[in-house]
DSSP file (Angstrom, degrees, kcal/mol; ACC not computed):
  #  RESIDUE AA STRUCTURE BP1 BP2  ACC     N-H-->O    O-->H-N    N-H-->O    O-->H-N    TCO  KAPPA ALPHA  PHI   PSI    X-CA   Y-CA   Z-CA
    1    1 A M     >        0   0    0      0, 0.0     4,-2.5     0, 0.0    13,-0.3   0.000 360.0 360.0 360.0 -46.5   17.4  -13.3   36.2
    2    2 A T  H  >  +     0   0    0      1,-0.2     4,-2.5     2,-0.2     5,-0.1   0.891 360.0  49.3 -60.2 -43.2   16.5  -14.4   39.7
    3    3 A A  H  > S+     0   0    0      2,-0.2     4,-1.2     1,-0.2    -1,-0.2   0.902 112.6  45.5 -65.6 -42.5   16.4  -18.0   38.7
    4    4 A V  H  > S+     0   0    0      2,-0.2     4,-1.9     1,-0.2    -2,-0.2   0.897 112.3  52.4 -65.8 -42.5   19.8  -18.0   36.9
    5    5 A N  H  < S+     0   0    0     -4,-2.5     3,-0.3     1,-0.2     7,-0.2   0.955 106.8  54.3 -61.9 -46.0   21.3  -16.0   39.8
    6    6 A G  H  < S+     0   0    0     -4,-2.5    -1,-0.2     1,-0.2    -2,-0.2   0.814 112.6  41.5 -55.9 -31.6   20.0  -18.7   42.2
    7    7 A A  H  < S+     0   0    0     -4,-1.2    -1,-0.2    -3,-0.2    -2,-0.2   0.699 102.9  79.3 -89.2 -18.3   21.7  -21.5   40.3
    8    8 A Y  S  < S-     0   0    0     -4,-1.9     4,-0.2    -3,-0.3     3,-0.2  -0.691  80.2-130.1 -88.9 140.1   25.0  -19.5   39.7
    9    9 A P  S >  S+     0   0    0      0, 0.0     3,-0.7     0, 0.0    27,-0.1  -0.317  71.2  28.4 -80.8 165.9   27.4  -19.4   42.7
   10   10 A A  T 3  S-     0   0    0      1,-0.2    -2,-0.0    -2,-0.1     0, 0.0   0.909 132.4 -26.2  62.7  59.7   29.2  -16.4   44.3
   11   11 A G  T 3  S-     0   0    0     -3,-0.2    -1,-0.2    -6,-0.1    18,-0.1   0.412 104.5 -90.4  89.3  -6.2   27.0  -13.5   43.8
   12   12 A G    <   -     0   0    0     -3,-0.7    -7,-0.1    -7,-0.2    15,-0.1   0.053  24.3 -98.5  94.2 164.4   25.2  -14.4   40.7
   13   13 A F  S    S+     0   0    0    -12,-0.2    14,-1.8    13,-0.1     2,-0.3   0.780  99.0  54.3 -89.1 -33.8   25.4  -14.1   36.9
   14   14 A F  B    S-A   26   0A   0     12,-0.3     2,-0.5   -13,-0.3    12,-0.3  -0.763  92.4-104.7-106.3 151.3   23.2  -11.2   36.4
   15   15 A N    >   -     0   0    0     10,-3.1     3,-1.1    -2,-0.3    10,-0.3  -0.634  33.2-152.0 -65.8 116.7   23.3   -7.6   37.9
   16   16 A A  T 3  S+     0   0    0     -2,-0.5    -1,-0.2     1,-0.3   -14,-0.1   0.735  91.6  58.6 -69.5 -23.2   20.3   -7.9   40.5
   17   17 A A  T 3  S+     0   0    0      1,-0.1     2,-1.3     6,-0.1    -1,-0.3   0.690  87.1  85.1 -83.9 -12.2   19.6   -4.2   40.3
   18   18 A G    <   +     0   0    0     -3,-1.1     7,-0.3     1,-0.2    -1,-0.1  -0.667  43.8 147.7 -92.6  93.8   18.9   -4.4   36.5
   19   19 A T        +     0   0    0     -2,-1.3     2,-0.3     5,-0.1    -1,-0.2   0.430  53.5  62.0-108.7   4.7   15.3   -5.4   36.2
   20   20 A T  S >> S-     0   0    0      1,-0.0     4,-1.6     0, 0.0     3,-0.7  -0.743  92.7-106.1-119.9 170.4   14.4   -3.6   33.0
   21   21 A A  T 34 S+     0   0    0      1,-0.3    -1,-0.0    -2,-0.3    -3,-0.0   0.830 120.0  52.4 -71.8 -26.0   15.7   -4.1   29.6
   22   22 A A  T 34 S+     0   0    0      1,-0.2    -1,-0.3     3,-0.0    -4,-0.0   0.775 120.8  33.0 -72.3 -21.8   17.6   -0.7   29.8
   23   23 A T  T <4 S+     0   0    0     -3,-0.7    -2,-0.2    -6,-0.0    -1,-0.2   0.436  90.0 116.4-121.1  -7.3   19.3   -1.7   33.1
   24   24 A F     <  +     0   0    0     -4,-1.6     2,-0.3    -7,-0.1    -5,-0.1  -0.475  39.2 127.2 -67.8 131.9   19.6   -5.5   32.5
   25   25 A G        -     0   0    0    -10,-0.3   -10,-3.1    -7,-0.3    -7,-0.2  -0.979  56.1 -69.7-168.3 179.0   23.2   -6.7   32.4
   26   26 A L  B     -A   14   0A   0    -12,-0.3   -12,-0.3    -2,-0.3   -13,-0.1  -0.357  61.5 -85.7 -75.0 161.9   25.8   -9.2   33.8
   27   27 A A    >   -     0   0    0    -14,-1.8     3,-1.0   -15,-0.1    -1,-0.1  -0.357  36.9-119.2 -65.7 150.4   27.2   -8.9   37.2
   28   28 A S  T 3  S+     0   0    0      1,-0.2    -1,-0.1    -3,-0.1    -2,-0.1   0.772 109.9  48.8 -60.2 -33.4   30.1   -6.6   37.7
   29   29 A G  T 3  S+     0   0    0    -18,-0.1     2,-0.4     2,-0.0    -1,-0.2   0.542  85.6 110.4 -86.5 -10.7   32.6   -9.2   38.9
   30   30 A L    <   +     0   0    0     -3,-1.0    -4,-0.1   -17,-0.1     5,-0.0  -0.517  37.4 150.5 -78.9 122.9   31.9  -11.6   36.0
   31   31 A T    >>  -     0   0    0     -2,-0.4     4,-0.8     1,-0.0     3,-0.6  -0.882  61.8 -91.5-138.6 169.8   34.7  -12.0   33.4
   32   32 A P  T 34 S+     0   0    0      0, 0.0     3,-0.3     0, 0.0    -2,-0.0   0.809 126.5  48.6 -57.6 -29.8   35.8  -14.8   31.2
   33   33 A T  T 34 S+     0   0    0      1,-0.2    -3,-0.1     3,-0.0     0, 0.0   0.820 113.5  45.1 -81.7 -25.9   38.2  -16.0   33.8
   34   34 A T  T <4 S+     0   0    0     -3,-0.6     2,-0.3    -5,-0.1    -1,-0.2   0.390  83.8 116.3 -93.2   3.2   35.7  -15.9   36.6
   35   35 A L     <  -     0   0    0     -4,-0.8     2,-0.4    -3,-0.3   -22,-0.0  -0.571  52.2-157.4 -74.4 133.7   32.9  -17.6   34.6
   36   36 A K        -     0   0    0     -2,-0.3     3,-0.1     1,-0.1    -2,-0.1  -0.890  33.7-178.2-120.0 140.8   32.0  -21.0   36.2
   37   37 A A  S    S+     0   0    0     -2,-0.4    12,-1.6     8,-0.1    11,-1.4   0.424  83.2  27.5-105.0  -7.3   30.4  -24.2   34.9
   38   38 A S  S    S-     0   0    0      9,-0.2     2,-0.4     8,-0.2    -1,-0.1  -0.972  80.8-112.5-149.6 171.2   30.6  -25.8   38.4
   39   39 A N  S    S-     0   0    0     -2,-0.3     7,-0.1     1,-0.1   -29,-0.1  -0.211  85.6 -58.7 -96.6  44.3   30.6  -24.9   42.0
   40   40 A G  S    S+     0   0    0     -2,-0.4    -1,-0.1     5,-0.1     3,-0.1   0.639  96.2 138.2  92.4  17.4   34.3  -26.0   42.8
   41   41 A G        -     0   0    0      1,-0.2    -1,-0.1     4,-0.1     3,-0.1  -0.066  59.7 -65.5 -82.5-164.6   33.8  -29.7   41.8
   42   42 A S  S >  S-     0   0    0      1,-0.2     3,-2.1     2,-0.1    -1,-0.2  -0.117  71.5 -63.0 -69.2 166.4   36.3  -31.7   40.0
   43   43 A A  T 3  S+     0   0    0      1,-0.2    -1,-0.2    -3,-0.1     3,-0.1  -0.330 126.2  23.6 -51.7 134.5   37.4  -31.2   36.4
   44   44 A G  T 3  S+     0   0    0      1,-0.3     2,-0.4    -3,-0.1    -1,-0.2   0.341  85.9 143.4  85.2  -0.5   34.5  -31.7   33.9
   45   45 A D    <   +     0   0    0     -3,-2.1    -1,-0.3     1,-0.1     3,-0.1  -0.539  19.7 171.0 -68.0 124.4   31.9  -30.9   36.6
   46   46 A N     >  +     0   0    0     -2,-0.4     4,-2.6     1,-0.1    -8,-0.2  -0.139  26.8 132.3-130.4  37.7   29.2  -29.0   35.0
   47   47 A T  H  > S+     0   0    0      1,-0.2     4,-2.4     2,-0.2    -9,-0.2   0.868  77.0  46.4 -61.7 -36.2   26.7  -28.8   37.9
   48   48 A V  H  > S+     0   0    0    -11,-1.4     4,-1.8     2,-0.2    -1,-0.2   0.873 111.9  50.1 -72.5 -35.4   26.0  -25.1   37.5
   49   49 A A  H  > S+     0   0    0    -12,-1.6     4,-2.0     2,-0.2    -2,-0.2   0.885 113.9  46.4 -68.1 -37.8   25.7  -25.3   33.7
   50   50 A L  H  X S+     0   0    0     -4,-2.6     4,-2.2   -13,-0.3    -2,-0.2   0.925 110.3  53.7 -66.1 -44.1   23.1  -28.3   34.2
   51   51 A A  H  < S+     0   0    0     -4,-2.4     4,-0.4     1,-0.2    -2,-0.2   0.857 111.8  43.3 -61.3 -37.9   21.3  -26.4   36.9
   52   52 A I  H >< S+     0   0    0     -4,-1.8     3,-0.8     1,-0.2     4,-0.4   0.863 111.7  54.6 -77.1 -37.6   20.8  -23.4   34.6
   53   53 A A  H >< S+     0   0    0     -4,-2.0     3,-1.2     1,-0.2    -2,-0.2   0.851 102.1  59.1 -56.8 -39.9   19.9  -25.7   31.6
   54   54 A Q  G >X S+     0   0    0     -4,-2.2     3,-1.3     1,-0.3     4,-0.7   0.645  86.4  77.3 -68.9 -17.7   17.2  -27.2   33.7
   55   55 A L  G X4 S+     0   0    0     -3,-0.8     3,-0.7    -4,-0.4    17,-0.4   0.814  80.8  72.5 -61.4 -27.5   15.6  -23.8   34.1
   56   56 A A  G <4 S+     0   0    0     -3,-1.2    17,-0.9    -4,-0.4    16,-0.4   0.747 106.0  32.3 -53.5 -31.9   14.3  -24.2   30.7
   57   57 A T  G <4 S+     0   0    0     -3,-1.3    -1,-0.3    -4,-0.2     2,-0.2   0.484  92.8 112.9-109.6  -5.0   11.8  -26.8   31.8
   58   58 A Q    <<  -     0   0    0     -3,-0.7     2,-0.3    -4,-0.7    14,-0.2  -0.522  67.3-123.3 -74.9 134.9   11.0  -25.4   35.3
   59   59 A K        -     0   0    0     -2,-0.2     2,-0.3    12,-0.1    12,-0.2  -0.615  27.9-164.6 -83.2 132.8    7.5  -24.1   35.8
   60   60 A F  B     -B   70   0B   0     10,-1.9    10,-2.7    -2,-0.3     2,-0.4  -0.806   1.4-160.7-108.2 152.8    7.3  -20.4   37.1
   61   61 A T    > > -     0   0    0     -2,-0.3     5,-2.1     8,-0.2     3,-0.5  -1.000  23.4-142.2-136.8 148.7    4.4  -18.7   38.6
   62   62 A I  G > 5S+     0   0    0     -2,-0.4     3,-1.8     1,-0.2    -1,-0.1   0.880 106.9  57.2 -63.4 -39.8    3.5  -15.1   39.1
   63   63 A A  G 3 5S+     0   0    0      1,-0.3    -1,-0.2     2,-0.1     6,-0.1   0.770 102.4  55.7 -69.9 -15.1    2.1  -15.8   42.4
   64   64 A G  G < 5S-     0   0    0     -3,-0.5    -1,-0.3     2,-0.0    -2,-0.2   0.384 129.4 -94.8 -88.9   2.2    5.5  -17.3   43.5
   65   65 A G  T < 5S+     0   0    0     -3,-1.8    -3,-0.2     1,-0.3    -2,-0.1   0.382  82.6 131.7 103.1  -5.4    7.2  -14.1   42.6
   66   66 A A      < -     0   0    0     -5,-2.1    -1,-0.3     2,-0.2    -2,-0.0  -0.250  62.2-125.6 -75.5 168.4    8.3  -14.9   39.1
   67   67 A A  S    S+     0   0    0     -2,-0.0     2,-0.3     2,-0.0    -5,-0.1   0.619  89.4  38.0 -88.7 -12.3    7.8  -12.6   36.2
   68   68 A I  S    S-     0   0    0     -7,-0.1     2,-0.5     2,-0.1    -2,-0.2  -0.886  72.4-127.6-131.6 162.8    6.1  -15.2   34.0
   69   69 A D  S    S+     0   0    0     -2,-0.3    -8,-0.2    -8,-0.2     2,-0.2  -0.977  77.4   6.9-107.7 129.6    3.7  -18.0   34.4
   70   70 A G  B    S-B   60   0B   0    -10,-2.7   -10,-1.9    -2,-0.5    -2,-0.1  -0.624 104.6 -34.6 102.9-160.0    4.8  -21.4   32.9
   71   71 A T     >  -     0   0    0     -2,-0.2     4,-1.9   -12,-0.2   -14,-0.1  -0.377  53.7-111.6 -95.0 176.2    8.2  -22.4   31.5
   72   72 A F  H  > S+     0   0    0    -17,-0.4     4,-1.9   -16,-0.4     5,-0.1   0.801 119.4  53.6 -71.7 -30.1   10.6  -20.2   29.4
   73   73 A G  H  > S+     0   0    0    -17,-0.9     4,-2.8     2,-0.2     5,-0.2   0.916 112.8  43.0 -72.2 -42.2    9.9  -22.3   26.3
   74   74 A G  H  > S+     0   0    0      2,-0.2     4,-2.9     1,-0.2    -2,-0.2   0.932 113.4  51.3 -64.7 -44.3    6.2  -21.7   26.7
   75   75 A F  H  X S+     0   0    0     -4,-1.9     4,-2.5     2,-0.2    -1,-0.2   0.876 113.0  44.7 -57.7 -45.1    6.6  -18.1   27.5
   76   76 A F  H  X S+     0   0    0     -4,-1.9     4,-2.7     2,-0.2     5,-0.3   0.962 114.1  51.4 -70.1 -50.3    8.8  -17.7   24.4
   77   77 A S  H  X S+     0   0    0     -4,-2.8     4,-2.6     1,-0.2    -2,-0.2   0.921 111.9  46.2 -48.3 -49.8    6.2  -19.8   22.2
   78   78 A T  H  X S+     0   0    0     -4,-2.9     4,-3.3     1,-0.2    -1,-0.2   0.945 113.7  48.8 -69.0 -41.1    3.3  -17.6   23.4
   79   79 A A  H  X S+     0   0    0     -4,-2.5     4,-2.1     1,-0.2    -1,-0.2   0.882 114.4  44.3 -59.4 -39.6    5.3  -14.4   22.8
   80   80 A V  H  X S+     0   0    0     -4,-2.7     4,-2.2     2,-0.2    -1,-0.2   0.878 114.9  49.4 -75.9 -35.9    6.3  -15.5   19.3
   81   81 A S  H  X S+     0   0    0     -4,-2.6     4,-2.6    -5,-0.3    -2,-0.2   0.920 111.3  49.9 -65.9 -47.2    2.7  -16.7   18.6
   82   82 A N  H  X S+     0   0    0     -4,-3.3     4,-2.6     1,-0.2     5,-0.2   0.941 111.4  48.8 -52.8 -51.3    1.3  -13.4   19.9
   83   83 A L  H  X S+     0   0    0     -4,-2.1     4,-2.2     1,-0.2    -2,-0.2   0.869 110.8  50.5 -57.3 -42.8    3.7  -11.5   17.6
   84   84 A G  H  X S+     0   0    0     -4,-2.2     4,-2.8     2,-0.2    -1,-0.2   0.895 110.3  49.1 -66.3 -40.1    2.8  -13.6   14.6
   85   85 A Q  H  X S+     0   0    0     -4,-2.6     4,-2.7     2,-0.2    -2,-0.2   0.912 112.0  49.0 -60.6 -44.9   -0.9  -13.0   15.2
   86   86 A A  H  X S+     0   0    0     -4,-2.6     4,-2.2     2,-0.2     5,-0.2   0.905 113.1  46.7 -59.0 -43.3   -0.4   -9.3   15.5
   87   87 A V  H  X S+     0   0    0     -4,-2.2     4,-2.5     2,-0.2    -2,-0.2   0.938 112.1  50.8 -70.1 -44.1    1.7   -9.2   12.4
   88   88 A S  H  X S+     0   0    0     -4,-2.8     4,-2.2     1,-0.2    -2,-0.2   0.874 112.1  47.1 -64.7 -37.1   -0.9  -11.3   10.5
   89   89 A G  H  X S+     0   0    0     -4,-2.7     4,-1.8     2,-0.2    -1,-0.2   0.865 112.5  48.5 -70.8 -34.9   -3.7   -9.0   11.6
   90   90 A A  H  X S+     0   0    0     -4,-2.2     4,-2.2     2,-0.2    -2,-0.2   0.854 111.6  50.4 -69.1 -36.3   -1.8   -5.9   10.7
   91   91 A T  H  X S+     0   0    0     -4,-2.5     4,-2.1    -5,-0.2    -2,-0.2   0.919 112.0  47.6 -73.6 -37.1   -1.0   -7.4    7.3
   92   92 A A  H  X S+     0   0    0     -4,-2.2     4,-2.5     2,-0.2    -2,-0.2   0.864 111.9  49.6 -66.2 -36.1   -4.7   -8.3    6.7
   93   93 A R  H  X S+     0   0    0     -4,-1.8     4,-2.6     2,-0.2    -2,-0.2   0.882 112.2  48.6 -67.0 -38.7   -5.8   -4.8    7.8
   94   94 A S  H  X S+     0   0    0     -4,-2.2     4,-1.8     2,-0.2    -2,-0.2   0.895 110.6  50.0 -73.6 -36.0   -3.3   -3.3    5.4
   95   95 A T  H  X S+     0   0    0     -4,-2.1     4,-2.4    -5,-0.2    -2,-0.2   0.921 113.0  47.6 -58.2 -47.4   -4.4   -5.6    2.6
   96   96 A D  H  X S+     0   0    0     -4,-2.5     4,-2.4     1,-0.2     5,-0.2   0.942 111.4  49.6 -63.7 -44.7   -8.1   -4.6    3.3
   97   97 A Q  H  X S+     0   0    0     -4,-2.6     4,-1.9     1,-0.2    -1,-0.2   0.835 110.5  50.7 -67.2 -28.4   -7.2   -0.9    3.3
   98   98 A T  H  X S+     0   0    0     -4,-1.8     4,-3.1     2,-0.2    -1,-0.2   0.912 111.5  48.9 -69.3 -47.0   -5.3   -1.3    0.0
   99   99 A S  H  X S+     0   0    0     -4,-2.4     4,-1.6     1,-0.2    -2,-0.2   0.894 110.7  49.3 -56.4 -44.8   -8.4   -3.0   -1.5
  100  100 A I  H  X S+     0   0    0     -4,-2.4     4,-2.6     2,-0.2     5,-0.2   0.885 110.8  51.1 -63.0 -46.6  -10.7   -0.2   -0.3
  101  101 A E  H  X S+     0   0    0     -4,-1.9     4,-2.6     1,-0.2    -2,-0.2   0.944 111.3  46.7 -68.1 -40.8   -8.4    2.5   -1.7
  102  102 A N  H  X S+     0   0    0     -4,-3.1     4,-2.2     1,-0.2    -1,-0.2   0.855 111.7  50.9 -68.0 -29.7   -8.3    0.9   -5.1
  103  103 A L  H  X S+     0   0    0     -4,-1.6     4,-2.4     2,-0.2    -1,-0.2   0.920 113.4  44.5 -68.6 -44.8  -12.1    0.4   -5.1
  104  104 A V  H  X S+     0   0    0     -4,-2.6     4,-2.7     2,-0.2     5,-0.2   0.908 112.4  53.7 -65.1 -41.6  -12.7    4.1   -4.2
  105  105 A R  H  X S+     0   0    0     -4,-2.6     4,-3.0    -5,-0.2     5,-0.2   0.953 109.9  47.2 -52.1 -53.4  -10.0    5.1   -6.8
  106  106 A T  H  X S+     0   0    0     -4,-2.2     4,-2.2     1,-0.2    -2,-0.2   0.898 113.7  47.0 -59.9 -45.2  -11.9    3.1   -9.5
  107  107 A Q  H  X S+     0   0    0     -4,-2.4     4,-1.7     2,-0.2    -1,-0.2   0.869 112.1  50.9 -73.2 -32.9  -15.3    4.5   -8.6
  108  108 A R  H  X S+     0   0    0     -4,-2.7     4,-2.8    -5,-0.2     5,-0.3   0.962 112.9  45.9 -65.6 -45.3  -13.8    8.1   -8.6
  109  109 A D  H  X S+     0   0    0     -4,-3.0     4,-1.9     1,-0.2    -2,-0.2   0.867 109.0  55.6 -63.2 -37.0  -12.3    7.6  -12.0
  110  110 A G  H  < S+     0   0    0     -4,-2.2    -1,-0.2    -5,-0.2    -2,-0.2   0.897 115.9  37.5 -62.4 -41.1  -15.5    6.1  -13.3
  111  111 A V  H  < S+     0   0    0     -4,-1.7    -2,-0.2    -5,-0.2    -1,-0.2   0.937 128.1  31.5 -79.4 -41.6  -17.4    9.2  -12.2
  112  112 A S  H  < S+     0   0    0     -4,-2.8    -2,-0.2    -5,-0.2    -3,-0.2   0.469  96.9 101.5-101.3  -2.0  -15.0   11.9  -13.0
  113  113 A G  S  < S-     0   0    0     -4,-1.9     2,-0.5    -5,-0.3    -4,-0.0  -0.418  72.6-114.4 -83.8 160.1  -13.1   10.3  -16.0
  114  114 A V        -     0   0    0     -2,-0.1     2,-0.6     4,-0.0     3,-0.1  -0.850  16.8-148.3 -98.2 125.1  -13.8   11.2  -19.6
  115  115 A S     >  -     0   0    0     -2,-0.5     4,-2.5     1,-0.2     5,-0.2  -0.818   2.4-162.1 -87.3 117.7  -15.4    8.7  -22.0
  116  116 A L  H  > S+     0   0    0     -2,-0.6     4,-2.8     2,-0.2     5,-0.2   0.925  91.2  51.8 -68.7 -44.4  -14.1    9.4  -25.4
  117  117 A D  H  > S+     0   0    0      1,-0.2     4,-2.6     2,-0.2     5,-0.2   0.958 112.0  46.1 -51.3 -52.4  -17.0    7.4  -27.0
  118  118 A E  H  > S+     0   0    0      1,-0.2     4,-2.5     2,-0.2    -2,-0.2   0.918 113.4  49.5 -65.5 -40.9  -19.5    9.3  -25.0
  119  119 A E  H  X S+     0   0    0     -4,-2.5     4,-2.3     2,-0.2    -1,-0.2   0.892 110.1  49.8 -60.8 -39.4  -17.9   12.7  -25.9
  120  120 A T  H  X S+     0   0    0     -4,-2.8     4,-2.1    -5,-0.2    -1,-0.2   0.916 110.1  50.2 -69.6 -37.8  -17.7   11.9  -29.5
  121  121 A A  H  X S+     0   0    0     -4,-2.6     4,-2.4    -5,-0.2    -2,-0.2   0.934 111.9  48.6 -55.8 -47.0  -21.4   10.9  -29.6
  122  122 A N  H  X S+     0   0    0     -4,-2.5     4,-2.3     1,-0.2     5,-0.2   0.913 110.4  53.3 -65.6 -41.6  -22.3   14.2  -27.8
  123  123 A L  H  X S+     0   0    0     -4,-2.3     4,-2.0     1,-0.2    -1,-0.2   0.915 110.8  45.0 -63.8 -42.2  -20.1   16.1  -30.4
  124  124 A L  H  X S+     0   0    0     -4,-2.1     4,-2.2     2,-0.2    -1,-0.2   0.892 110.9  54.1 -68.7 -36.5  -21.9   14.6  -33.3
  125  125 A K  H  X S+     0   0    0     -4,-2.4     4,-1.7     1,-0.2    -2,-0.2   0.897 110.6  45.4 -59.8 -40.8  -25.3   15.2  -31.6
  126  126 A Y  H  X S+     0   0    0     -4,-2.3     4,-2.4     2,-0.2    -1,-0.2   0.826 111.2  54.3 -73.0 -33.0  -24.5   18.9  -31.2
  127  127 A Q  H  X S+     0   0    0     -4,-2.0     4,-2.2    -5,-0.2    -2,-0.2   0.899 109.6  47.2 -67.0 -39.9  -23.1   19.1  -34.9
  128  128 A R  H  X S+     0   0    0     -4,-2.2     4,-2.2     2,-0.2    -2,-0.2   0.872 109.6  53.2 -69.3 -36.9  -26.4   17.7  -36.2
  129  129 A A  H  X S+     0   0    0     -4,-1.7     4,-2.7     2,-0.2    -2,-0.2   0.949 111.2  46.9 -62.0 -51.5  -28.4   20.1  -34.0
  130  130 A F  H  X S+     0   0    0     -4,-2.4     4,-2.4     1,-0.2    -2,-0.2   0.921 111.1  50.7 -59.7 -42.1  -26.4   23.1  -35.5
  131  131 A Q  H  X S+     0   0    0     -4,-2.2     4,-1.5     1,-0.2    -1,-0.2   0.927 113.0  47.0 -68.0 -36.3  -26.8   21.8  -39.1
  132  132 A A  H  X S+     0   0    0     -4,-2.2     4,-2.3     2,-0.2    -1,-0.2   0.894 110.6  51.0 -65.7 -40.0  -30.5   21.5  -38.5
  133  133 A S  H  X S+     0   0    0     -4,-2.7     4,-2.8     1,-0.2    -1,-0.2   0.889 110.2  51.9 -61.9 -39.9  -30.7   24.9  -37.0
  134  134 A S  H  X S+     0   0    0     -4,-2.4     4,-1.6     1,-0.2    -1,-0.2   0.783 107.3  49.3 -66.3 -32.2  -28.9   26.2  -40.0
  135  135 A R  H  X S+     0   0    0     -4,-1.5     4,-2.9     2,-0.2    -1,-0.2   0.864 108.8  54.2 -76.9 -39.8  -31.2   24.7  -42.5
  136  136 A V  H  X S+     0   0    0     -4,-2.3     4,-2.8     1,-0.2     5,-0.3   0.993 113.3  44.2 -55.6 -60.8  -34.3   26.2  -40.4
  137  137 A F  H  X S+     0   0    0     -4,-2.8     4,-2.8     1,-0.2     5,-0.2   0.881 111.4  51.8 -58.5 -35.0  -32.7   29.5  -40.8
  138  138 A S  H  X S+     0   0    0     -4,-1.6     4,-2.7     2,-0.2    -1,-0.2   0.933 112.2  47.3 -55.1 -47.8  -31.8   29.0  -44.5
  139  139 A T  H  X S+     0   0    0     -4,-2.9     4,-2.6     2,-0.2    -2,-0.2   0.893 113.0  48.0 -70.0 -39.3  -35.5   28.0  -45.2
  140  140 A I  H  X S+     0   0    0     -4,-2.8     4,-2.6     2,-0.2     5,-0.3   0.909 113.1  49.0 -65.9 -39.3  -36.9   31.1  -43.2
  141  141 A D  H  X S+     0   0    0     -4,-2.8     4,-2.6    -5,-0.3    -2,-0.2   0.946 112.3  47.9 -64.4 -44.0  -34.4   33.4  -45.1
  142  142 A S  H  X S+     0   0    0     -4,-2.7     4,-2.4    -5,-0.2    -2,-0.2   0.936 112.7  49.2 -64.9 -41.8  -35.4   31.9  -48.4
  143  143 A L  H  X S+     0   0    0     -4,-2.6     4,-1.9     2,-0.2    -1,-0.2   0.876 112.6  46.2 -53.6 -44.4  -39.1   32.3  -47.5
  144  144 A L  H  X S+     0   0    0     -4,-2.6     4,-3.0     2,-0.2     5,-0.3   0.910 109.3  56.1 -67.4 -42.1  -38.7   35.9  -46.4
  145  145 A D  H  X S+     0   0    0     -4,-2.6     4,-2.8    -5,-0.3     5,-0.2   0.940 110.4  44.3 -52.5 -53.9  -36.8   36.6  -49.5
  146  146 A N  H  X S+     0   0    0     -4,-2.4     4,-1.8     2,-0.2    -1,-0.2   0.836 114.2  49.3 -62.8 -35.3  -39.7   35.3  -51.6
  147  147 A V  H  X S+     0   0    0     -4,-1.9     4,-2.6     2,-0.2     5,-0.3   0.976 114.8  44.7 -67.3 -56.2  -42.3   37.2  -49.6
  148  148 A V  H  X S+     0   0    0     -4,-3.0     4,-1.5     1,-0.2    -2,-0.2   0.907 117.0  45.2 -52.9 -50.8  -40.3   40.5  -49.8
  149  149 A N  H  < S+     0   0    0     -4,-2.8     4,-0.4    -5,-0.3    -1,-0.2   0.829 112.9  49.5 -69.9 -35.2  -39.6   40.1  -53.4
  150  150 A S  H >< S+     0   0    0     -4,-1.8     3,-0.6    -5,-0.2    -2,-0.2   0.876 114.4  44.0 -67.9 -42.3  -43.1   39.1  -54.4
  151  151 A L  H 3< S+     0   0    0     -4,-2.6    -2,-0.2     1,-0.2    -1,-0.2   0.751 105.4  62.9 -82.1 -24.2  -44.7   41.9  -52.6
  152  152 A G  T 3<        0   0    0     -4,-1.5    -1,-0.2    -5,-0.3    -2,-0.2   0.658 360.0 360.0 -76.7 -12.0  -42.3   44.5  -53.8
  153  153 A R    <         0   0    0     -3,-0.6    -1,-0.2    -4,-0.4    -2,-0.1   0.466 360.0 360.0 -82.2 360.0  -43.1   44.1  -57.5
């Protein structure tokens, strides 16, 4: 803002009081009819526009009172690169969390899930045990019947 106002004649292009994103704005006297590309030169003179365009390659320093170190292009590239790295890191963390969630769900389902093959095998095992117990009781009943009937005669 300060650099553009320094290159623009008669009071500046931006409102000097607006230094934050919420208060940043154009100068109050700037209208489409008062907008200038030159500082009173002949027709086609674009000295102000060229001065503002050259700010893109001018190096700024925080020690010199600027808000950035380096050029506008370098600052923008660094900001975009940092944003890209942050998005990439967040995406990677999200992917990792999704993978961990799927792994934990799979492990939970493996422990708490019902295996139909295992349940069928257990059912057959219990059925065979019941049949064996029935035969034992049948055999005991038959033996007792023989003992009682043989002694009672």
